[in-house]
Steps between C-alpha positions, in 0.01 A plus 500: 500500500413859388293665777237617253473140368459376852220747557338415170517130570333536837219707350448267206505182710195645687334595174574165334370308800766227495502444130775261388526715190640787701785282639584373153522864380726585797721205440540507118812650340345464157429857379308359198262335739455825691442688173238248400299587815479859379329400172306187585128546534329447828804574728408655835636849574731377770667257251546775245640739766752243624614406156538862388685593823748217471558571133548865575760428766675273249506784237268314262323766300203270434376618838475867403138532401369294789711703745377833362144378537568401859668835566165664433297255709257607765675278762804688643701178582470395134617847391798487734612162373467600143702820561767294668527262208479773242791683661715191457370396156717739309246549219544843328122536478448506868559876573264598215230263625540618864487869387178429306342339800620768751354777277173333416242708680236221457714267702664747743377297798745227391791732421704458820699200384567637153631819658732311732619285210587813298717615791670169517566487131647855484410505129466803271118460533507516875530868584249629240241233601537572869471879437187450289347275768580724786368815322159325468507406860542860612139580423278584796342208679693240292445165676824338384744638754701178522575522125593872540728424794673226302552746219651759734733247663590348167589835346716575798677164459552567133642851570417648162476882478201476274290405810576815690192692385251222579665424833477863598128497417468191718621704800149666516341160572524406869505123430793541268695805638745313721590244229526791244752682718714187521463432130603858406801467724618202295492698173833660425488882498565679169847649504511835314823624384619830653 
């Protein structure tokens, strides 16, 4: 069993309080039945989350919209599960959606998992979105240091030279300086012809 599925199952079993419906959703191999949970009225959040997660792992794109909503949820475990499933879904819309969530200043408190997903996807949208998000986090007294740190680490992992300027600016922020040094070290140096 996928470790993320195991963690999700434990969390949702507590949330569902022994519901037989949870066990049925865990046991079914019928993707149509799982997809029905996403659109049926009156379904509890735990049921929608489990159905979307399982469909995402199976590569069923019917889960996309639900997973994106969960990626932007106020509850970090829901965001983490959604990011895990979206990374495996293989939907070409995922990077664009994650970039939109990561750069949305009205929802920056929930940007950590979209940032991490962008790094995992390594999509064309990843570096520009991380640069934009990090630039905004370099303002004085910005309260979203975890998001900024995830951007710095992610830009280092992606190793794109376009990030050099913003990572150099991050050196001036004590909470980010060490990570920025490591990130800059991962970016290949420009080789000038002699």
